[in-house]
BAFI-3210 file (N, C-alpha, C; in Angstrom, 3 decimals, decimal comma, padded with zeros to 6 digits):
// residues 290
n [1|2|3|4|5|6|7|8|9|10|11|12|13|14|15|16|17|18|19|20|21|22|23|24|25|26|27|28|29|30|31|32|33|34|35|36|37|38|39|40|41|42|43|44|45|46|47|48|49|50|51|52|53|54|55|56|57|58|59|60|61|62|63|64|65|66|67|68|69|70|71|72|73|74|75|76|77|78|79|80|81|82|83|84|85|86|87|88|89|90|91|92|93|94|95|96|97|98|99|100|101|102|103|104|105|106|107|108|109|110|111|112|113|114|115|116|117|118|119|120|121|122|123|124|125|126|127|128|129|130|131|132|133|134|135|136|137|138|139|140|141|142|143|144|145|146|147|148|149|150|151|152|153|154|155|156|157|158|159|160|161|162|163|164|165|166|167|168|169|170|171|172|173|174|175|176|177|178|179|180|181|182|183|184|185|186|187|188|189|190|191|192|193|194|195|196|197|198|199|200|201|202|203|204|205|206|207|208|209|210|211|212|213|214|215|216|217|218|219|220|221|222|223|224|225|226|227|228|229|230|231|232|233|234|235|236|237|238|239|240|241|242|243|244|245|246|247|248|249|250|251|252|253|254|255|256|257|258|259|260|261|262|263|264|265|266|267|268|269|270|271|272|273|274|275|276|277|278|279|280|281|282|283|284|285|286|287|288|289|290]
n.u [089,523|089,983|089,625|090,286|088,048|088,611|091,382|094,726|096,106|098,347|099,086|100,272|102,834|105,027|106,690|106,349|103,295|103,160|105,730|108,836|110,816|110,149|109,923|111,128|112,024|112,070|110,127|107,708|108,021|107,547|105,326|103,988|104,537|103,445|100,605|100,421|100,735|098,616|096,683|095,563|094,897|095,306|096,373|096,296|098,189|100,461|102,383|103,115|103,221|105,078|107,189|107,475|108,223|106,555|105,892|108,707|108,983|106,623|107,830|110,310|109,709|107,913|108,147|109,811|106,190|103,904|102,139|098,078|098,098|096,785|097,617|096,964|096,879|097,500|096,747|097,895|098,373|101,220|103,841|105,086|108,858|108,037|106,443|103,629|100,791|100,004|097,931|097,681|096,969|098,416|099,212|102,194|102,956|101,183|101,899|104,840|104,130|102,708|104,762|107,105|105,710|105,432|108,694|109,024|107,880|108,213|107,202|105,790|103,463|100,755|098,494|095,710|094,874|093,905|092,095|092,983|090,898|090,193|088,698|087,111|089,245|090,933|089,444|087,071|084,268|084,230|083,130|085,000|085,645|086,983|087,693|089,882|092,417|091,785|091,653|094,194|095,244|094,095|095,169|097,551|096,875|095,971|098,052|099,431|100,618|098,895|096,302|093,650|091,411|090,412|088,549|089,031|087,714|084,959|081,925|078,618|078,442|080,244|081,397|080,106|080,620|083,330|083,123|082,455|084,835|086,296|086,400|085,272|086,520|086,716|085,842|086,923|086,375|085,731|083,916|082,422|080,665|079,671|079,634|077,964|077,648|077,527|075,950|073,701|075,067|076,653|074,894|073,945|076,734|076,997|074,828|075,885|077,964|080,303|083,320|083,634|085,483|086,274|087,677|089,168|087,788|087,395|087,355|089,862|091,528|089,889|089,187|086,627|084,316|082,346|080,557|078,117|079,337|082,188|080,546|079,092|081,384|082,655|080,206|080,555|082,801|084,808|087,156|086,712|087,280|087,659|084,282|083,703|084,929|083,449|081,013|081,032|081,785|078,995|077,507|077,974|078,130|079,681|081,578|085,276|087,539|090,551|092,245|094,931|098,016|100,670|101,683|102,240|100,661|097,941|097,454|096,363|093,884|092,606|092,284|090,813|088,074|086,618|085,627|083,856|080,477|077,393|074,752|071,049|070,100|072,366|073,424|071,079|071,688|074,444|073,620|072,360|074,402|074,671|073,116|073,634|076,025|075,745|073,716|075,710|077,620|076,206|075,748|078,483|078,753|077,056|078,143|080,612|079,347|078,611]
n.v [023,404|020,184|019,259|017,032|015,875|016,355|018,046|019,542|021,253|024,183|025,407|024,821|023,639|025,991|027,419|027,974|030,471|030,060|031,071|031,609|029,081|025,288|023,361|020,556|020,457|017,852|016,442|017,710|017,948|015,350|015,070|016,517|014,676|012,245|013,042|013,899|011,060|010,004|010,420|013,736|016,153|018,682|021,444|024,320|027,066|029,749|032,381|034,400|032,528|031,747|034,011|032,662|030,444|027,928|027,938|027,270|024,767|023,094|023,591|021,638|019,436|018,372|019,366|018,853|019,344|017,180|015,576|017,569|018,013|021,175|023,486|026,229|029,889|032,462|036,030|039,776|040,389|040,736|039,675|040,647|041,597|041,231|039,045|039,676|040,025|041,625|043,720|044,596|045,561|046,986|048,062|047,313|045,540|043,219|042,627|042,283|040,239|038,224|037,341|036,733|034,375|032,538|032,156|030,993|028,859|027,371|028,043|029,102|030,003|030,880|028,508|029,098|032,417|033,730|036,529|038,067|039,165|041,668|042,715|041,987|043,089|040,671|038,471|038,389|038,816|041,447|044,804|046,291|048,335|045,699|046,705|047,986|046,396|043,667|044,358|044,738|042,359|041,213|042,283|040,747|038,491|038,651|038,701|036,713|035,478|034,241|032,114|031,767|032,876|034,139|034,892|035,695|035,454|037,363|039,025|038,278|040,425|041,259|039,651|040,083|042,624|041,978|039,796|041,354|042,754|040,103|036,496|034,840|031,594|030,435|030,277|031,293|031,135|031,645|028,930|026,468|023,353|024,189|027,277|029,184|031,105|031,824|030,111|030,506|031,761|029,437|027,798|030,220|030,132|027,626|027,125|029,050|027,694|027,654|027,045|026,210|026,986|026,039|027,694|026,477|024,318|023,090|025,485|026,649|029,302|029,273|026,790|024,593|024,146|021,295|019,091|017,770|017,102|015,639|013,189|012,151|011,858|009,867|007,481|006,607|006,029|007,882|010,745|013,851|015,858|014,222|013,568|016,677|017,260|015,517|016,066|018,658|017,814|016,982|018,778|020,473|019,413|021,286|021,981|021,899|020,350|021,346|020,741|021,337|020,035|018,872|016,419|013,171|011,085|012,498|013,543|011,102|010,739|012,639|012,546|010,026|011,023|011,233|008,438|008,378|007,403|009,811|009,431|010,252|011,058|011,738|013,845|015,331|016,548|017,580|019,845|021,411|022,285|025,004|026,499|026,188|027,420|030,035|031,057|030,592|032,829|034,904|035,231|035,833|038,237|039,913|039,256|041,030|043,510|044,199]
n.w [015,494|017,367|020,566|023,128|025,643|028,547|029,730|030,404|033,461|033,344|035,696|037,981|037,924|038,343|040,606|044,098|045,107|042,343|041,291|040,113|039,826|039,890|042,252|042,021|038,654|037,055|037,583|036,754|034,890|034,304|034,966|032,585|030,608|030,845|031,164|028,262|027,104|028,482|026,562|027,138|025,074|025,097|026,466|028,997|029,695|030,528|030,144|032,085|034,437|036,669|036,189|032,549|033,312|033,460|030,461|029,779|030,652|029,439|026,963|027,336|028,106|025,966|023,683|020,122|019,446|020,129|016,796|016,551|019,355|021,493|022,492|024,712|025,779|027,735|028,206|030,039|032,227|034,387|036,074|039,391|040,783|043,482|043,353|043,075|041,323|038,269|036,454|033,249|030,182|028,192|025,205|024,516|026,782|026,120|023,482|023,788|025,574|023,917|022,125|023,851|024,651|022,198|021,909|024,203|024,364|022,101|019,234|016,646|015,507|018,251|019,234|020,803|022,389|025,270|026,068|029,345|031,523|034,045|036,151|039,289|041,251|039,578|040,790|040,123|037,814|035,745|034,383|033,099|029,614|026,612|024,387|023,764|023,996|022,953|020,648|019,426|020,251|018,060|015,824|015,856|015,316|012,601|011,843|011,653|014,047|015,667|015,836|017,292|019,260|022,432|025,666|029,259|032,651|032,120|031,396|030,283|028,297|027,997|026,788|024,114|023,204|022,566|020,475|018,635|017,723|016,748|015,874|018,957|020,232|023,110|026,685|029,886|033,116|036,286|037,726|039,639|041,366|043,439|043,284|041,443|039,063|036,464|035,171|033,098|031,354|030,296|029,183|027,084|025,590|024,726|023,009|021,215|020,380|021,438|023,335|027,034|029,372|033,098|035,510|038,649|039,590|042,598|044,156|043,889|045,795|047,678|049,175|048,594|051,187|051,770|053,250|051,550|049,617|049,996|051,468|048,796|046,842|048,875|048,510|046,468|045,950|045,036|045,123|045,892|044,495|041,717|041,604|041,418|039,160|037,514|037,567|036,134|033,938|032,975|033,119|031,016|027,552|026,219|027,733|028,889|030,839|032,940|034,947|037,134|038,399|040,031|040,694|039,287|040,300|041,224|038,788|037,132|038,916|038,188|035,675|035,639|036,500|034,062|033,885|036,266|036,953|038,049|039,445|039,293|041,902|042,980|041,602|042,179|044,548|044,402|043,323|044,714|046,498|045,768|046,239|049,168|049,396|048,391|050,511|052,598|051,368|051,423|054,793|055,368|054,796|055,848|058,725|058,531|057,824|060,252]
ca.u [090,647|089,258|090,423|089,727|087,019|089,512|092,595|095,257|095,920|100,052|099,615|101,051|104,359|105,854|107,267|104,992|102,955|103,156|106,307|110,202|111,252|109,493|111,600|111,499|111,741|112,158|108,845|107,034|108,177|106,924|103,400|103,349|104,913|102,455|099,566|099,801|100,795|097,197|095,928|095,038|095,579|094,652|097,499|096,459|099,458|100,487|103,830|103,162|103,311|106,436|107,302|108,010|108,444|105,644|106,321|110,056|108,987|106,585|109,166|111,445|109,239|107,030|109,026|108,233|104,669|102,941|100,340|097,022|098,621|096,704|098,400|096,351|098,080|096,979|097,742|096,865|098,400|102,613|104,270|106,102|109,354|107,380|105,504|102,322|100,024|099,916|096,940|098,745|096,830|099,385|099,754|103,298|102,673|100,335|102,591|105,201|103,500|102,421|106,230|107,190|104,683|105,857|109,515|109,741|106,853|109,301|105,853|105,906|102,060|099,640|096,984|094,935|095,140|092,994|092,851|092,205|090,259|090,528|087,339|087,006|090,739|091,302|088,868|085,382|084,674|084,027|082,693|085,868|085,835|087,791|088,157|091,418|093,355|091,691|092,232|095,665|095,228|092,897|096,124|098,785|096,159|095,973|099,792|099,289|101,022|097,712|095,253|092,599|090,893|089,201|088,402|088,709|087,273|084,262|080,821|078,095|078,364|082,025|081,720|079,156|081,427|084,245|082,369|082,109|086,184|086,802|085,502|085,784|085,944|086,586|085,407|087,463|085,886|085,100|082,825|082,422|079,673|078,949|079,779|077,408|076,742|077,902|074,607|072,788|076,427|077,183|073,987|074,139|077,221|076,858|074,059|076,642|079,279|081,887|083,697|083,573|086,723|086,024|088,966|089,050|087,004|087,216|087,399|090,464|092,318|089,751|088,362|084,973|084,589|081,261|079,873|077,413|080,644|082,482|079,673|078,887|082,313|082,250|079,390|080,509|084,040|085,929|087,646|085,785|087,958|087,243|083,337|083,400|085,233|082,603|079,623|081,251|081,504|077,448|076,856|077,436|079,037|080,996|082,438|086,453|088,731|091,922|092,468|095,978|098,398|102,008|101,468|101,781|099,246|096,856|097,276|095,928|093,220|091,645|092,109|090,038|087,350|085,856|084,866|082,756|079,320|076,602|073,219|070,018|069,454|073,658|073,237|070,675|072,488|075,259|072,918|072,140|075,563|074,875|072,127|074,112|077,105|075,351|073,828|077,108|078,115|075,196|075,976|079,402|078,838|076,353|079,095|081,475|078,536|078,222]
ca.v [022,585|019,726|018,661|016,039|017,413|016,583|018,627|019,773|022,873|023,788|026,965|024,748|023,750|026,727|027,059|028,367|031,120|030,558|032,307|030,679|027,265|024,228|022,826|019,281|020,191|016,797|015,953|018,844|017,460|013,669|015,184|016,621|013,352|011,455|013,752|013,795|009,594|009,222|010,934|014,825|017,194|020,130|021,907|025,112|027,755|031,345|032,758|034,691|031,571|031,802|034,233|032,225|028,927|027,134|027,895|026,483|023,219|022,334|022,755|021,140|017,786|017,845|019,830|018,655|018,848|015,611|015,877|017,477|018,975|021,995|024,487|027,762|030,478|033,860|037,413|040,885|040,537|040,389|039,928|041,719|040,902|040,748|037,723|040,360|039,939|043,094|043,559|045,297|045,563|048,413|047,848|047,118|044,515|042,321|042,129|041,141|038,729|037,021|037,040|035,526|032,698|032,273|032,285|030,404|027,485|027,269|027,637|029,950|030,469|029,943|028,119|030,293|033,210|034,212|037,941|037,592|040,495|041,719|042,662|042,331|042,267|039,110|037,751|038,307|039,322|043,211|045,700|047,191|047,650|045,149|046,939|048,912|045,535|042,644|045,188|044,270|040,716|040,827|041,973|039,868|037,143|038,974|039,177|035,058|035,149|033,534|031,177|031,601|033,960|033,648|035,390|034,869|036,275|038,128|038,846|038,379|041,453|041,763|039,112|040,241|044,014|041,517|039,734|042,804|042,892|039,039|035,278|033,929|030,674|030,148|031,808|030,812|031,613|030,888|028,190|024,842|022,928|025,388|028,609|028,983|032,682|031,604|028,914|030,842|032,370|028,361|027,894|030,361|029,790|026,220|027,472|029,726|026,649|028,275|026,331|026,991|025,903|026,366|027,148|026,249|023,497|022,936|026,807|027,440|030,014|029,176|025,533|024,252|022,927|020,785|017,720|016,868|016,702|014,400|012,124|011,867|010,851|008,235|006,666|006,918|005,503|008,615|011,650|015,395|016,134|013,451|013,906|017,915|016,872|014,681|017,139|019,825|017,393|016,203|020,110|020,532|019,390|022,525|022,286|021,344|020,349|021,912|020,632|021,181|018,769|018,942|015,318|012,041|010,399|013,468|013,502|010,166|010,175|013,604|012,225|009,144|011,357|011,142|007,141|008,797|008,468|010,194|009,097|011,065|011,328|012,252|015,180|016,873|016,886|018,466|020,936|022,096|023,061|025,991|027,341|026,309|028,335|031,231|031,016|030,785|033,675|036,120|035,277|036,150|039,464|040,214|039,175|041,867|044,800|044,236]
ca.w [016,659|018,438|021,789|024,512|027,212|029,970|029,589|031,797|033,290|033,756|036,358|039,532|037,271|038,620|042,032|045,323|044,592|040,961|040,895|040,172|039,337|040,883|043,450|040,995|037,537|036,648|037,912|036,364|033,140|034,389|034,956|031,234|029,310|031,736|030,368|026,931|027,052|028,395|026,042|026,850|024,022|025,194|027,786|029,699|030,496|030,813|030,080|032,979|035,228|036,988|035,167|031,869|033,985|032,491|028,703|029,411|031,298|028,697|025,987|027,568|028,319|025,262|022,328|019,083|020,023|018,883|016,410|017,408|020,960|021,453|023,975|024,825|026,778|028,659|028,573|030,049|033,332|034,588|037,307|039,938|041,652|045,114|043,120|042,771|039,565|037,654|035,163|032,529|029,082|027,474|024,192|024,434|027,375|025,500|022,028|024,387|026,005|022,653|021,760|025,160|024,698|020,917|022,354|025,376|023,725|020,799|018,062|015,293|015,935|019,471|018,524|021,359|023,768|026,124|027,067|030,653|032,261|035,657|037,374|040,705|041,782|039,275|041,048|039,313|036,292|035,796|033,475|032,133|028,128|025,686|022,890|023,021|024,458|022,015|019,186|019,875|020,053|017,066|014,760|015,679|014,499|011,433|011,005|011,673|015,388|017,076|015,279|017,675|020,489|023,600|026,889|030,954|033,707|031,482|031,581|029,021|027,974|027,431|025,292|022,714|023,107|021,808|019,040|017,554|016,832|015,990|016,339|020,229|020,216|024,348|027,763|031,073|033,647|037,659|038,011|040,059|041,642|044,454|042,311|039,842|038,650|035,029|034,871|031,749|030,258|030,134|028,043|025,742|024,842|024,315|021,756|019,826|020,194|022,152|024,814|028,347|030,367|034,544|036,254|039,954|040,001|043,843|044,770|044,297|047,085|048,982|048,754|049,013|052,460|051,726|053,716|051,289|048,246|051,049|051,302|047,639|046,762|049,504|048,428|044,823|046,203|044,058|045,679|046,419|043,043|040,736|041,994|040,971|037,710|036,803|037,486|035,284|032,240|032,946|033,385|029,894|026,602|025,670|028,873|028,849|031,450|032,668|036,296|037,270|039,188|039,767|040,669|038,405|041,039|041,349|037,447|037,157|039,503|038,078|034,466|036,123|036,700|033,096|033,937|036,911|036,555|038,687|039,367|039,387|042,967|043,483|041,001|043,177|046,177|044,124|042,502|046,268|046,700|044,960|047,443|050,464|049,285|047,769|051,870|053,195|051,163|052,599|056,237|055,532|054,138|056,800|059,706|058,139|058,043|062,282]
c.u [089,394|090,296|089,340|088,676|088,279|091,277|093,617|095,970|097,451|100,215|100,378|102,424|105,129|106,168|106,148|104,850|102,948|104,272|107,532|109,958|110,411|110,633|111,800|111,221|111,591|110,999|107,711|107,076|107,552|105,286|103,081|103,167|103,726|101,217|099,247|100,185|099,410|096,531|095,462|095,823|095,448|095,657|096,893|097,351|099,591|101,991|104,110|103,127|104,354|107,398|107,927|108,464|107,648|105,879|107,286|109,595|108,052|106,756|109,805|110,994|108,451|107,631|109,836|107,362|104,344|101,761|098,894|096,954|097,892|097,100|097,663|096,922|097,177|097,599|096,687|097,295|100,559|102,899|105,179|107,259|109,238|106,436|103,870|102,147|099,917|098,926|097,724|098,027|096,886|099,797|100,752|103,587|102,030|101,034|104,136|105,399|103,616|103,757|107,266|106,667|105,710|107,250|110,058|108,707|107,617|108,161|105,830|104,495|101,661|098,422|095,768|095,260|094,115|093,556|092,287|092,177|090,295|089,197|087,706|088,937|091,435|090,153|087,626|085,313|083,792|083,357|083,636|085,967|086,800|088,417|089,566|092,441|093,091|092,081|093,824|096,260|094,997|094,490|097,419|097,708|096,490|097,056|100,105|100,361|099,615|096,500|093,798|092,357|090,429|089,252|088,402|088,668|086,314|082,863|079,664|078,500|079,416|082,755|081,185|080,079|082,845|083,990|082,327|083,751|086,570|085,985|086,133|085,243|085,789|085,838|086,058|087,466|085,390|084,379|082,727|080,868|078,890|078,964|079,118|076,876|076,560|076,807|074,459|073,615|076,630|076,243|073,440|074,879|077,607|075,942|075,262|077,881|080,898|082,082|083,432|084,613|086,768|087,628|088,233|087,905|086,176|087,071|088,480|091,257|091,230|088,569|087,291|085,504|082,775|080,970|079,202|078,805|081,351|081,964|079,458|080,422|082,917|081,337|079,829|082,532|085,509|086,486|086,363|086,153|087,082|085,527|082,974|083,576|083,949|081,469|079,686|081,110|079,925|076,931|076,331|078,187|079,726|081,660|083,824|087,236|089,620|092,527|094,110|096,850|099,746|102,601|101,569|100,563|098,091|096,430|096,283|094,593|092,303|091,673|090,757|088,704|085,882|084,989|083,946|081,615|078,220|075,366|072,449|070,178|070,971|073,402|071,990|070,995|073,907|074,816|072,551|072,931|075,420|074,231|073,260|075,103|076,822|074,433|074,736|077,478|077,524|075,443|076,845|079,263|078,088|077,373|080,105|081,129|078,469|079,348]
c.v [021,694|019,175|017,840|017,015|017,525|016,807|018,735|021,669|023,041|025,282|026,330|023,874|024,744|026,369|027,373|029,614|031,433|031,388|031,249|029,515|026,423|023,760|021,243|019,647|018,999|016,111|016,733|018,023|015,644|014,008|015,140|015,596|012,536|011,937|013,397|012,234|009,251|009,820|012,698|015,665|018,704|020,906|023,838|025,904|029,040|031,275|033,836|034,112|031,205|032,657|033,486|030,361|027,970|026,746|026,668|025,138|022,124|022,394|022,039|019,534|017,512|018,459|018,877|018,451|018,192|016,766|016,386|017,654|020,522|022,680|025,960|028,498|032,135|034,834|038,653|040,701|040,565|040,058|040,340|041,426|040,537|039,852|038,881|040,043|041,268|043,074|044,581|044,891|046,592|047,542|047,133|045,421|043,561|041,517|041,302|039,977|037,502|036,648|036,499|034,220|032,101|030,956|030,712|028,625|027,001|026,962|028,918|030,929|030,404|029,631|028,918|030,827|033,902|035,910|037,947|039,184|040,634|041,236|043,114|042,126|041,125|038,187|036,923|039,323|041,088|043,643|046,105|046,950|046,688|045,307|046,595|047,231|044,158|043,163|044,548|043,243|040,432|041,035|041,383|038,508|037,291|038,498|037,576|034,732|034,388|032,987|031,414|032,358|033,785|034,727|034,618|035,809|037,168|037,821|038,799|039,469|042,172|040,845|039,330|042,179|043,010|040,842|040,777|043,197|041,648|037,867|035,221|032,664|029,683|031,215|030,765|031,516|030,867|030,364|026,704|024,552|023,833|026,837|028,402|029,874|032,395|030,609|029,316|031,166|030,874|027,870|028,338|030,163|028,335|026,427|028,212|028,886|027,172|027,214|026,999|026,302|026,516|026,676|027,019|025,763|022,670|023,989|027,027|027,686|029,400|028,106|025,194|022,741|022,494|019,342|016,736|016,286|015,670|013,348|011,380|011,396|009,822|007,059|005,923|006,013|006,365|009,594|012,647|015,792|015,425|013,931|015,478|018,021|016,678|015,550|018,167|019,123|017,062|017,254|020,180|020,423|020,336|022,696|021,836|021,573|021,305|021,699|020,205|020,473|019,065|016,988|014,177|011,342|010,984|013,766|012,545|010,346|011,463|013,453|011,100|009,670|011,498|009,947|007,334|008,362|008,638|010,187|010,170|011,822|012,222|013,585|015,992|016,984|017,584|019,712|021,867|022,769|024,547|027,110|027,239|027,275|029,844|031,706|031,803|032,331|035,106|036,060|035,668|037,714|040,350|040,619|040,760|042,822|044,960|044,740]
c.w [017,249|019,659|022,226|025,599|028,185|029,451|030,770|032,283|034,122|035,009|037,442|038,664|038,292|040,262|043,258|044,797|043,253|040,285|040,534|039,648|040,283|041,576|043,020|040,160|036,764|036,855|037,521|035,072|033,215|034,421|033,220|030,250|030,171|030,805|029,014|026,524|027,474|027,716|025,520|025,788|024,116|027,066|027,891|030,102|030,406|030,561|031,323|034,528|035,321|037,507|034,015|032,037|032,877|031,427|028,981|029,670|030,138|027,448|025,806|027,716|026,959|023,333|021,026|019,470|019,149|018,037|017,116|019,204|020,689|023,061|023,720|026,289|027,302|028,520|029,380|031,627|033,114|036,048|038,106|040,752|043,062|044,369|043,145|041,344|039,711|036,295|034,558|031,132|028,122|026,121|024,109|025,200|026,573|023,899|022,434|024,984|024,420|022,117|022,833|025,337|023,406|021,785|022,891|025,213|022,544|019,203|017,297|015,744|017,458|018,409|019,506|022,384|023,580|026,539|028,512|031,543|033,533|036,472|038,654|041,472|041,183|039,670|040,834|038,391|036,675|034,717|032,438|030,756|027,623|024,824|022,091|022,887|023,060|020,789|018,800|019,240|018,348|015,308|014,627|015,163|013,210|010,872|011,649|012,627|016,145|016,072|015,934|019,039|021,537|024,799|028,032|032,100|033,203|031,755|029,984|028,085|027,282|026,069|024,299|021,942|022,067|020,694|018,023|016,943|016,073|016,876|018,000|020,437|021,931|025,607|029,002|032,293|034,835|037,616|038,448|040,654|042,890|043,793|041,010|039,203|036,964|034,228|033,093|030,680|029,641|029,182|026,607|024,965|024,215|022,904|020,344|019,618|020,495|023,655|025,664|028,821|031,615|034,835|037,876|040,052|041,350|044,697|044,573|045,452|047,992|048,940|049,445|049,952|052,818|052,149|052,717|049,667|048,738|051,179|049,696|046,914|047,381|049,073|046,896|044,466|044,724|045,332|045,269|044,879|041,641|040,727|041,339|039,665|036,825|036,594|037,059|034,117|032,563|032,897|031,628|028,943|025,862|026,626|028,882|030,120|031,323|034,163|036,127|038,574|039,146|040,084|039,888|039,341|041,189|039,717|037,119|037,978|038,998|036,695|034,756|035,957|035,478|033,273|035,467|036,239|037,608|038,643|039,945|040,776|043,952|042,745|041,133|044,434|045,882|043,423|043,790|046,645|046,758|045,859|048,457|050,458|049,504|049,572|052,643|052,950|051,758|054,061|056,364|055,456|055,176|058,373|059,309|058,055|059,411|062,376]
res [x|x|x|x|x|x|x|x|x|x|x|x|x|x|x|x|x|x|x|x|x|x|x|x|x|x|x|x|x|x|x|x|x|x|x|x|x|x|x|x|x|x|x|x|x|x|x|x|x|x|x|x|x|x|x|x|x|x|x|x|x|x|x|x|x|x|x|x|x|x|x|x|x|x|x|x|x|x|x|x|x|x|x|x|x|x|x|x|x|x|x|x|x|x|x|x|x|x|x|x|x|x|x|x|x|x|x|x|x|x|x|x|x|x|x|x|x|x|x|x|x|x|x|x|x|x|x|x|x|x|x|x|x|x|x|x|x|x|x|x|x|x|x|x|x|x|x|x|x|x|x|x|x|x|x|x|x|x|x|x|x|x|x|x|x|x|x|x|x|x|x|x|x|x|x|x|x|x|x|x|x|x|x|x|x|x|x|x|x|x|x|x|x|x|x|x|x|x|x|x|x|x|x|x|x|x|x|x|x|x|x|x|x|x|x|x|x|x|x|x|x|x|x|x|x|x|x|x|x|x|x|x|x|x|x|x|x|x|x|x|x|x|x|x|x|x|x|x|x|x|x|x|x|x|x|x|x|x|x|x|x|x|x|x|x|x|x|x|x|x|x|x|x|x|x|x|x|x|x|x|x|x|x|x|x|x|x|x|x|x]
***
């Protein structure tokens, strides 16, 4: 499958806390239609967004799907009635999740399914073994329900384990201009021809607070989000982006990031953010230990 490097993440189409329906379902439909009209052919989703909500909105907005549109989903969790995120890689949940995705998206086969590892409470990769849950998904792939498999929130060690079971076409991890633990991992994936799909390009639940990023954006006549996305596009050719939004205006701004050119001196200033972020993290750890 070939996709444009600028895609769209559907997580924000659900209600507050990624739970329940959005306040304005028609606006959510409009965002999806605008994205595809603008040339986006890679949509990232999951049936545990809502749950079920985002996939049902995608189906309403885009089905029957245009040729070339790739929809990538995730499994490995479920939602509690209290809006909690529950890691669940039991055989039953994985099989049920795949069938839920098929039904709610209205397709007979899923283009790609990422197994979401949990690691540090879902926020950072851990070392949990993936053989058992990935073997279940590999069976569903052999049955023709899944075309390709990927991984989310994993380490290089977990990728190697997974590759003994099946081919892996993409990795989806936390990575941005300030959080760069995966630098070497990205380079290795590029050598293997595996796509890397970073989530939280501006920090996610802990937004980046960077004067340097703001200053760079102002000097280029761009938004901080556009600069963060442009930096990722510059970082490596195997990086695919899935910025999410529930606003047509913000969608257009995000897509315009592909037109932002970052001068060499600007790249140097942005690269320094990683060291700045690491120093801040060390300081926070020391403060907690006191």
